[in-house]
N, C-alpha and C positions, 0 to 999 in steps of 0.2 A: 379553470372554466375559463373562456375567451368572452367578452361583451364587447359588441359593437360601438358602444356611446361612452364618454366619458362618467355620464351621472347616470344612478341606477337608484330605482327607490325599493323600499321596504316589501312593498307588493310584489313586485316584478321578481324579487329572491325570493319571495315565497313562491313563487308560480315556478320559475327554472329551477328549484329546489326540491319541487312537490313537498313542499312542507306542510301536516296538518295543520287543521286548525285551533288543535287543543296543547299547538305548540308556539313557545316565544323564539324570535329571531333575535341574535346578539352580534354585533358589529364587535370583534376583537382590535383594541388600540394600542398603538405602539407602547403605551405605559403602563399596560398590563392590565386596565382596566376594560370593562366592557359598555358598550351603549345600546341599549335596546332599541328596536327598530320597528315603526307603527309601518303601517300601510303606505303613507303616505311620507315617511322621512326618505331623505336622497341621502346618496353616498356618494361622496367622489373618488372614480378609481386612477385620477391622474397622477396619484401618488408613484413612485417608483418601486413599493411596494406590492407585493401580491394581498391584497385584503382577502381578509379570513371572516368566515361568519360561521356560528353555530348554533344551535338550537337547544329546548331544553322545556320541559311539562308547563305551563302555563299554569301561575295560580292566582289565586286572588285573596286579597286579607279581610278578614271583616273582625271586627273588635267587640267580642261577646262581653261583657260586663267586666271589661280589664284583661280578659284572655284572648288573645292575638291568634287566631285561628289562621291556619294558610289552608284552604278551600283548592282543589283541580279541577272542581266542575264550577262553570258560571251560575249555576245557582245552587240554592240549597234552602231546605224548609227552616222556618223558625225553630220546632220540633228538633231537627236533627242538629242545629247549630246550639241550642243550649247544651241539650245532653253532650255534644262534642266537647263545651268547654267546662263540662265537668258539673254540672248543674240538673237537678232533675225536672225534666220538663212537664211531670205529672204535678208539682206543686202549684199552686195557684198565682202563676205570675201576672204582672204589666211588663206588656212587652213592647216596647217604643225604637222603632227604626229611627234613626238619627242620617238626614242625606243633609251633606253641605248645601246650602241657599235653599234648602226648601224648608217647611215647617216640619216639626215631629209628628209624628203620627202612630195612634197604637196599632199592630200587627197581631193575630193570634197565630196559634201554634201551626196553622196548616198554610200560612202564606208563604208565597216562593218567595224569595229575596234572590233578583236578578243580582250579580255583582257586577256585570258590565256596564251596568246603570250608572252615569260617572255622580261622584259625590258620596258612594254610601260610606260611612264611617263607621258606626258602630251600633249595636244592639244593647239598649240599655234594659234591665230588669228590674222590678221593684215588686215586693210581695203584695199581694192584695192582702185585707182583712183576713186571718186566720184565728177562727174560733174555736179549735182542738185543742190548743196549747201548745202546738208546734213554734219553736223559734223561727223566724225567717233565714234562708241560709243565703240570700244576695247579699252582696255586700252594701252597707247603710252610705248614703251619700247627704247628709244633715246639710250641707252647706258647700258650695262650690269652691275649686280653687282656680287659678290661673288656667288657661287652655293650655302652655306651656308645661305646668307643673302635670295635670291629667296627661298630656300624651307621654312625659317621661315614666310617670309611674305605671301606666298600662305598657310602655314599653319592657318594664321589669318582670313580667311576667308574675307577679306577686298580688296576693290580696290586701287591697288595700282598703280604707274606709275612712268618713268624715262624720265625724260624732260631736253633739253638743251636749254637756253634762252641766247641770246646775250646781254649784259648787257650794256658794252660799244661798240665801233669797236674794232673789234678783241681780244674782250676778253667776253668770254663765263662762264655761269656759270651752274652747273649739279644740278637737284636737283632730289629728291625722294619724291614723293608725297603721302599720305597714306590719304585716306577719312575715315570720321566716325571711327576716332582713339577715343576710350571710355578715357573720361577724368574723376579722382577721386570724389569722394562725394564732396562737400563744393565750388565747382565752378558753376556759373550760368548756363553753359551749360553742358551736359552730352557727347557730341562728339566735335570733331574738326577735321578739315584737318589740317593734320601735315606737314609739310617738314623740311626735313635734305639736308643739301648743302655736297654735296658729291664732293672731292677734286679729282682731275684729276690725283694725283698721289694716290688716295686711294689705297688699306689701308695703304700706307706706311705714307699718313699725316692724319692725326685725322680728323673726322668730330666734327665741334666745336658747340657745342649750338643747336637751334631748333628754328622753327617759327609755328606760327598757324594763321589761318584765321576761322572765325574773332577773335579778340584779345580775350584772356581769361579773366574772371575777379571772383573776388570772392564773394559769396553769402555776406559775412561779410563786404563788402566794401572795406577792406586794399587794399593798393596798393601792387604790385607785385614787387619788385624791381629787378634790373636788366634785364629791357624786353624794353630796348629801340632800340633794333634793328630793322630795317624794310627791306622791301623786296617786291616788287613787280615782281609777277610769273604770266604769263600767264593774266596779265591785272588785276588781283586782289591782294589787299594790304594783306602783312602778316606781325604779329607783330613776333620779335627773341626777344627769351630768350639766355641770354648771358651765360650759363652754360658750366662749364671745370673741368676737373679732378684735384686732388689734387696731390701735389707732392708724396705721397706715393702709388698713384695707376695710374699713367703716361699711356700715349695711348701705348699700345705693337701691332704691325704689324701683329705679329704671332699668337695673340690672339683675337685681340678686331676687332670689325665689327657693322654691323648695328644693329646686333641682342645685342649685347652688350652695344649699344649707346643708344639702346631704353630704355635700363633697365636703364641709368641714365635717360633719359625724365621720365618716369615712377617716379623714386624715386624725382626726381625734383619738379614735380605738386602735387606729395603726400605731401611733405615737405611744401608747400606753402599753400594746404589745410587744413592741419591739422589734416587728417585723420590717 
């Protein structure tokens, strides 16, 4: 298709291409990547190559208690979002909608979330007081991690929790628990429940080693050195790996966090598995 000007907007491309409102428009770039075009984005047609555009169904992302939903409609009921994320919407939840730059607000099950609203990030669930003996099914968030940590953990698509336990009188330990954490080949298990102890002054103080439940074992039967640490978390025994950084790569509070420590965890497991 010929265009009588050097510049064309995303809105004009939509119009001449008769692109439906529920489709997104992308420009194919020479390096193989794509550029999403909004109504007011401009494209320079003055280059020698013919510009190519394509469409795909529009999606919106909503984080529901760590589960990332890809929604193909611009609106979704809170009830539907909770159900699609794998939680029981009939449980007594406190649902809080978080929108960037706005105060958090509680919403009910019939509230319609408009995902076209700028800044919508996540729907947080907290169990209301339950008197029938049922255990809460939502992940616990007893303390906050760094924003970069929480974004990374949410992106893993795994259930994660932060809990505080009293180890001794007037002595508390803070734990990050990650369920079904993948284990490299070479171990007898493919997944484990991973625990990291988060110091009270984190990230000023470094995270040391890691814990797994049940204890990991190698298929080859060889013992794993420096795994004599032990902890009991939520009444379950965990086995600890004593692993730390070398002198050449000390903990840097400005750059290190849960994300970089999980890279150390993965490297330690891979080294022992021989994979």
